[in-house]
Every structure is written in structure tokens, then in C-alpha cells.
ZAGU-412672 format. One line per 8 residues: number of its first residue (from 1); their letters; for each residue z, y, x of N, C-alpha, C, O, CB. Coordinates in steps of 0.02 Angstrom, whole numbers, padded with zeros to 5 digits. Glycine has a CB too. Layout:
<nodes>
NUM) A) Z,Y,X,Z,Y,X,Z,Y,X,Z,Y,X,Z,Y,X  ... .
</nodes>
This chain:
<nodes>
1) MTGLCVIF) -03821,-05269,04522,-03777,-05226,04463,-03729,-05191,04503,-03714,-05132,04494,-03735,-05274,04401  -03696,-05238,04561,-03632,-05211,04604,-03691,-05117,04614,-03686,-05072,04572,-03607,-05283,04712  -03737,-05113,04676,-03776,-05091,04707,-03789,-05013,04621,-03798,-04955,04636,-03841,-05165,04738  -03787,-05023,04584,-03812,-04982,04538,-03747,-04930,04495,-03742,-04874,04468,-03853,-05035,04489  -03708,-04986,04510,-03641,-04969,04483,-03622,-04913,04529,-03614,-04855,04509,-03587,-05032,04483  -03616,-04934,04600,-03623,-04876,04665,-03658,-04814,04655,-03626,-04762,04643,-03661,-04903,04726  -03718,-04816,04659,-03782,-04760,04648,-03740,-04724,04595,-03688,-04699,04616,-03871,-04792,04617  -03752,-04717,04536,-03703,-04702,04465,-03656,-04677,04499,-03668,-04619,04516,-03674,-04765,04414 .
9) AVIYEILG) -03587,-04706,04523,-03525,-04650,04542,-03556,-04603,04608,-03516,-04578,04647,-03439,-04697,04571  -03601,-04598,04614,-03601,-04582,04663,-03644,-04512,04661,-03639,-04459,04693,-03619,-04636,04700  -03687,-04536,04610,-03734,-04475,04592,-03697,-04436,04534,-03721,-04380,04526,-03815,-04500,04564  -03650,-04449,04496,-03607,-04434,04445,-03542,-04394,04483,-03516,-04343,04461,-03587,-04505,04405  -03527,-04425,04535,-03472,-04361,04581,-03520,-04318,04624,-03495,-04271,04656,-03407,-04402,04649  -03569,-04325,04627,-03592,-04268,04661,-03630,-04206,04596,-03627,-04145,04599,-03654,-04302,04725  -03658,-04242,04549,-03658,-04179,04473,-03573,-04166,04447,-03555,-04135,04397,-03712,-04226,04382  -03534,-04195,04494,-03466,-04165,04438,-03444,-04116,04466,-03383,-04108,04461,-03399,-04210,04422 .
17) HGVYSWRI) -03478,-04076,04498,-03447,-04020,04548,-03360,-04020,04578,-03320,-03975,04567,-03456,-03949,04503  -03348,-04077,04614,-03291,-04124,04638,-03246,-04138,04575,-03188,-04149,04590,-03244,-04089,04700  -03263,-04140,04499,-03207,-04170,04466,-03224,-04254,04468,-03285,-04264,04467,-03199,-04137,04385  -03196,-04298,04471,-03239,-04369,04470,-03162,-04399,04427,-03113,-04363,04426,-03270,-04416,04571  -03161,-04464,04397,-03136,-04510,04379,-03154,-04558,04418,-03207,-04573,04446,-03143,-04518,04324  -03062,-04596,04412,-03080,-04668,04457,-03093,-04733,04413,-03079,-04789,04434,-03013,-04691,04510  -03120,-04722,04350,-03140,-04755,04325,-03206,-04777,04364,-03221,-04834,04384,-03138,-04732,04269  -03245,-04714,04372,-03332,-04721,04388,-03329,-04737,04455,-03370,-04772,04486,-03385,-04647,04376 .
25) RLLFLAPL) -03276,-04709,04480,-03263,-04718,04566,-03262,-04792,04598,-03280,-04809,04654,-03185,-04687,04586  -03227,-04844,04528,-03208,-04914,04556,-03266,-04948,04493,-03251,-05007,04483,-03104,-04940,04552  -03311,-04931,04461,-03376,-04937,04408,-03395,-05026,04431,-03407,-05077,04399,-03458,-04864,04430  -03390,-05007,04506,-03428,-05052,04534,-03379,-05136,04547,-03411,-05183,04570,-03456,-05010,04603  -03324,-05142,04536,-03280,-05200,04521,-03273,-05252,04488,-03242,-05303,04503,-03246,-05190,04510  -03306,-05236,04431,-03329,-05286,04376,-03377,-05306,04403,-03366,-05366,04407,-03344,-05264,04308  -03434,-05294,04428,-03507,-05328,04448,-03483,-05373,04516,-03495,-05432,04527,-03577,-05261,04469  -03457,-05340,04546,-03435,-05358,04611,-03373,-05429,04616,-03363,-05467,04663,-03402,-05284,04638 .
33) VMFLLFAL) -03345,-05429,04556,-03303,-05472,04560,-03356,-05538,04521,-03358,-05594,04547,-03227,-05444,04524  -03394,-05523,04461,-03442,-05575,04448,-03507,-05611,04493,-03523,-05671,04492,-03466,-05549,04396  -03532,-05569,04525,-03536,-05596,04600,-03525,-05622,04625,-03564,-05665,04644,-03529,-05587,04633  -03447,-05616,04654,-03424,-05676,04686,-03376,-05753,04642,-03350,-05804,04665,-03377,-05638,04741  -03380,-05741,04607,-03365,-05800,04560,-03415,-05826,04551,-03411,-05888,04551,-03338,-05790,04499  -03486,-05796,04538,-03535,-05833,04523,-03557,-05892,04617,-03559,-05950,04638,-03602,-05764,04487  -03566,-05844,04633,-03548,-05852,04737,-03505,-05930,04729,-03532,-05982,04749,-03466,-05760,04787  -03431,-05930,04698,-03397,-05983,04735,-03420,-06053,04671,-03402,-06112,04677,-03296,-05960,04750 .
41) LKRRDILP) -03461,-06027,04616,-03461,-06083,04566,-03555,-06097,04583,-03585,-06122,04536,-03429,-06052,04467  -03585,-06084,04628,-03644,-06108,04642,-03644,-06154,04702,-03688,-06166,04742,-03686,-06055,04651  -03565,-06184,04694,-03557,-06232,04739,-03531,-06299,04719,-03512,-06347,04753,-03521,-06209,04783  -03536,-06290,04645,-03519,-06325,04597,-03572,-06343,04559,-03623,-06312,04574,-03475,-06299,04565  -03581,-06400,04496,-03620,-06406,04454,-03601,-06361,04375,-03574,-06385,04325,-03625,-06480,04454  -03627,-06283,04386,-03628,-06259,04328,-03664,-06270,04265,-03668,-06221,04228,-03634,-06215,04339  -03693,-06324,04245,-03730,-06316,04187,-03678,-06341,04133,-03682,-06327,04074,-03802,-06356,04190  -03631,-06377,04159,-03570,-06388,04077,-03538,-06314,04063,-03498,-06292,04022,-03481,-06455,04094 .
49) FLPAITLL) -03566,-06294,04104,-03495,-06193,04096,-03537,-06161,04099,-03540,-06124,04149,-03424,-06153,04167  -03612,-06155,04032,-03644,-06106,04048,-03629,-06076,03981,-03662,-06024,03972,-03715,-06118,04072  -03590,-06090,03932,-03577,-06038,03877,-03521,-06000,03897,-03499,-05951,03867,-03564,-06068,03806  -03498,-06025,03948,-03444,-05985,03967,-03449,-05931,04029,-03419,-05877,04031,-03393,-06032,03981  -03496,-05958,04084,-03538,-05906,04075,-03577,-05848,04058,-03594,-05811,04104,-03546,-05912,04073  -03587,-05840,04021,-03629,-05812,03983,-03605,-05776,03942,-03632,-05724,03922,-03664,-05846,03957  -03530,-05803,03914,-03471,-05735,03900,-03439,-05719,03950,-03400,-05674,03936,-03414,-05744,03851  -03436,-05737,04006,-03415,-05687,04068,-03454,-05633,04073,-03434,-05575,04081,-03418,-05718,04136 .
57) RLLAASEI) -03523,-05655,04068,-03567,-05583,04079,-03582,-05537,04046,-03609,-05483,04057,-03617,-05586,04092  -03552,-05577,03975,-03535,-05511,03920,-03460,-05473,03945,-03444,-05415,03933,-03521,-05548,03826  -03435,-05504,03970,-03363,-05459,03967,-03402,-05449,04011,-03459,-05449,03988,-03278,-05474,03971  -03401,-05437,04088,-03433,-05380,04135,-03488,-05335,04114,-03494,-05278,04136,-03460,-05409,04194  -03533,-05366,04067,-03564,-05313,04049,-03524,-05261,04017,-03535,-05202,04032,-03612,-05331,04014  -03470,-05278,03968,-03427,-05250,03938,-03372,-05192,03977,-03344,-05139,03963,-03398,-05303,03911  -03375,-05226,04016,-03306,-05198,04050,-03335,-05115,04097,-03310,-05059,04105,-03268,-05277,04119  -03412,-05153,04123,-03452,-05086,04120,-03454,-05038,04085,-03415,-04993,04100,-03500,-05091,04117 .
65) ARNAFIGI) -03487,-05030,04041,-03484,-04986,03994,-03409,-04945,03979,-03395,-04885,03981,-03507,-05024,03940  -03372,-04998,03965,-03300,-04968,03934,-03262,-04939,04005,-03211,-04907,03990,-03244,-05040,03889  -03269,-04940,04053,-03257,-04902,04111,-03265,-04829,04142,-03228,-04787,04166,-03282,-04929,04142  -03365,-04841,04122,-03405,-04783,04135,-03406,-04732,04079,-03419,-04673,04093,-03473,-04804,04148  -03391,-04755,04000,-03404,-04702,03958,-03325,-04669,03950,-03320,-04608,03943,-03445,-04728,03885  -03251,-04720,03952,-03193,-04696,03980,-03180,-04640,04053,-03139,-04595,04063,-03165,-04758,03991  -03243,-04673,04099,-03225,-04622,04132,-03245,-04538,04147,-03215,-04491,04174,-03228,-04649,04170  -03323,-04551,04109,-03351,-04497,04081,-03300,-04451,04032,-03276,-04397,04047,-03412,-04523,04044 .
73) VEVYGTRT) -03293,-04475,03989,-03242,-04449,03943,-03190,-04421,03960,-03172,-04373,03926,-03220,-04488,03909  -03140,-04445,04035,-03106,-04417,04061,-03119,-04363,04098,-03070,-04325,04101,-03083,-04449,04082  -03176,-04341,04133,-03184,-04300,04147,-03211,-04251,04127,-03241,-04217,04168,-03193,-04310,04175  -03208,-04226,04049,-03203,-04176,04006,-03154,-04192,03969,-03149,-04193,03908,-03255,-04162,03971  -03120,-04204,04005,-03037,-04200,04000,-03026,-04198,03923,-02982,-04160,03906,-02999,-04125,04041  -03066,-04241,03860,-03053,-04252,03812,-03039,-04354,03794,-03014,-04385,03841,-03107,-04209,03781  -03048,-04375,03760,-02997,-04427,03720,-03031,-04435,03656,-03046,-04389,03619,-02914,-04399,03706  -03042,-04495,03646,-03093,-04527,03585,-03048,-04574,03566,-02997,-04590,03595,-03172,-04562,03605 .
81) SKDVVFGI) -03084,-04605,03489,-03050,-04692,03495,-03081,-04714,03512,-03063,-04772,03512,-03029,-04739,03449  -03163,-04708,03548,-03209,-04747,03538,-03159,-04781,03640,-03192,-04793,03691,-03311,-04704,03518  -03126,-04782,03637,-03109,-04821,03701,-03063,-04859,03676,-03067,-04911,03709,-03084,-04783,03763  -03004,-04868,03623,-02995,-04917,03612,-03032,-04997,03588,-03014,-05054,03601,-02966,-04895,03589  -03089,-04969,03548,-03154,-05003,03516,-03165,-05026,03567,-03144,-05084,03569,-03215,-04968,03483  -03190,-05010,03618,-03209,-05036,03690,-03156,-05072,03717,-03173,-05129,03735,-03227,-04980,03741  -03109,-05060,03724,-03035,-05118,03742,-03024,-05180,03706,-03002,-05233,03728,-02962,-05084,03725  -03044,-05165,03645,-03007,-05208,03621,-03096,-05283,03610,-03099,-05341,03592,-02953,-05164,03536 .
89) ISIILAIA) -03140,-05241,03629,-03219,-05279,03619,-03193,-05332,03680,-03187,-05393,03673,-03312,-05220,03641  -03180,-05294,03739,-03144,-05319,03807,-03102,-05357,03808,-03102,-05384,03864,-03117,-05279,03842  -03059,-05378,03775,-03006,-05407,03753,-03030,-05481,03720,-03023,-05539,03739,-02971,-05358,03706  -03056,-05457,03670,-03091,-05518,03632,-03151,-05516,03659,-03190,-05485,03622,-03098,-05516,03553  -03188,-05546,03736,-03208,-05561,03764,-03174,-05615,03822,-03182,-05674,03839,-03230,-05516,03768  -03139,-05569,03837,-03100,-05609,03895,-03068,-05674,03853,-03074,-05729,03880,-03031,-05556,03937  -03036,-05670,03793,-03001,-05723,03772,-03073,-05782,03746,-03071,-05843,03752,-02940,-05692,03705  -03118,-05752,03725,-03172,-05795,03700,-03204,-05830,03772,-03234,-05884,03777,-03232,-05747,03653 .
97) TVAAAAVC) -03194,-05798,03807,-03239,-05814,03899,-03184,-05873,03930,-03204,-05922,03962,-03236,-05716,03975  -03114,-05861,03917,-03051,-05921,03939,-03057,-05967,03893,-03061,-06023,03917,-02968,-05899,03938  -03061,-05963,03810,-03082,-06027,03788,-03124,-06060,03778,-03119,-06112,03745,-03072,-06036,03757  -03195,-06033,03813,-03245,-06084,03821,-03237,-06101,03861,-03224,-06161,03863,-03300,-06079,03819  -03237,-06059,03926,-03215,-06114,03992,-03158,-06154,03994,-03166,-06197,04037,-03204,-06080,04056  -03103,-06159,03965,-03072,-06199,03955,-03106,-06286,03884,-03100,-06347,03885,-03012,-06146,03942  -03131,-06250,03848,-03165,-06312,03794,-03244,-06345,03854,-03267,-06402,03855,-03205,-06257,03686  -03256,-06315,03873,-03320,-06337,03932,-03283,-06373,03982,-03305,-06429,03994,-03365,-06268,03975 .
105) TIRHRRSV) -03233,-06355,04014,-03185,-06412,04044,-03169,-06461,04031,-03180,-06508,04069,-03141,-06405,04053  -03141,-06468,03980,-03124,-06514,03930,-03175,-06575,03902,-03167,-06634,03888,-03108,-06472,03878  -03231,-06529,03899,-03299,-06582,03868,-03328,-06626,03942,-03353,-06682,03948,-03384,-06520,03827  -03317,-06588,03976,-03340,-06603,04064,-03307,-06656,04071,-03334,-06711,04074,-03318,-06546,04131  -03223,-06644,04075,-03204,-06689,04086,-03193,-06777,04044,-03178,-06830,04071,-03167,-06657,04100  -03201,-06767,03998,-03216,-06824,03962,-03297,-06853,03957,-03305,-06913,03943,-03190,-06808,03896  -03345,-06816,03968,-03399,-06855,03990,-03402,-06887,04060,-03444,-06931,04070,-03450,-06817,03983  -03372,-06872,04095,-03364,-06884,04179,-03327,-06954,04158,-03346,-07008,04181,-03308,-06815,04237 .
113) N) -03277,-06949,04116,-03214,-07004,04113,-03268,-07051,04079,-03253,-07108,04062,-03129,-06984,04061 .
</nodes>
């Protein structure tokens, strides 16, 4: 996914006639962070944390969509109320991810003890 985001940003910049958005240039960061996080989690037993990981994937996908959408809108010099909606969705998913990770951690610790 990181590669696809980089390719999208390069193509968009080439076809953008010199107009670009930092959101699109940095679009690859969300999937890259996800990849690094999963690489770190591979060393651990991640089965108890699957609900949190699923929400984390949704959060990364929503961040990619939000940054791409807002970046494209910024290039055209307009604003829209949909960027607020994307921001709210991202915040809700981030809170849900943290809550799910906390619940999974508590359940895992209780089952181990």
C-alpha cells in the first residue's frame, strides 16, 4: 500500500502541472507506519489483539482516504465540509483503536494470570 501511495503521489504531481499538496506528498506515511507497527507486532502473539489490529487497519485506510481527498481539494484551491467528516471519522477510529487495544490487553493479561 505504501508503494501505491507513492506512485499515486508521483503521478498526481506529474499531472498537476507543478501544483502539489503536502498531504498527497506525505500520503505514504500512514501505510508505512502501519507496516512498521505490524513488523514489530510479528514478534509477539497478536491473536488476542486482532480486534484492535482490525480497527488500526481501518484507521490507516481512513487516513489515506482523508489525506488524498483533502490534498486533491487543496490543489484546486477549494474547501469542503467533507474534510471535517473525514477528520471526525479518523478521530472516532483512533479512539476505538486505543480502546480496543486496551480491552484486548486487559483480557490477555487476565487470561495469562
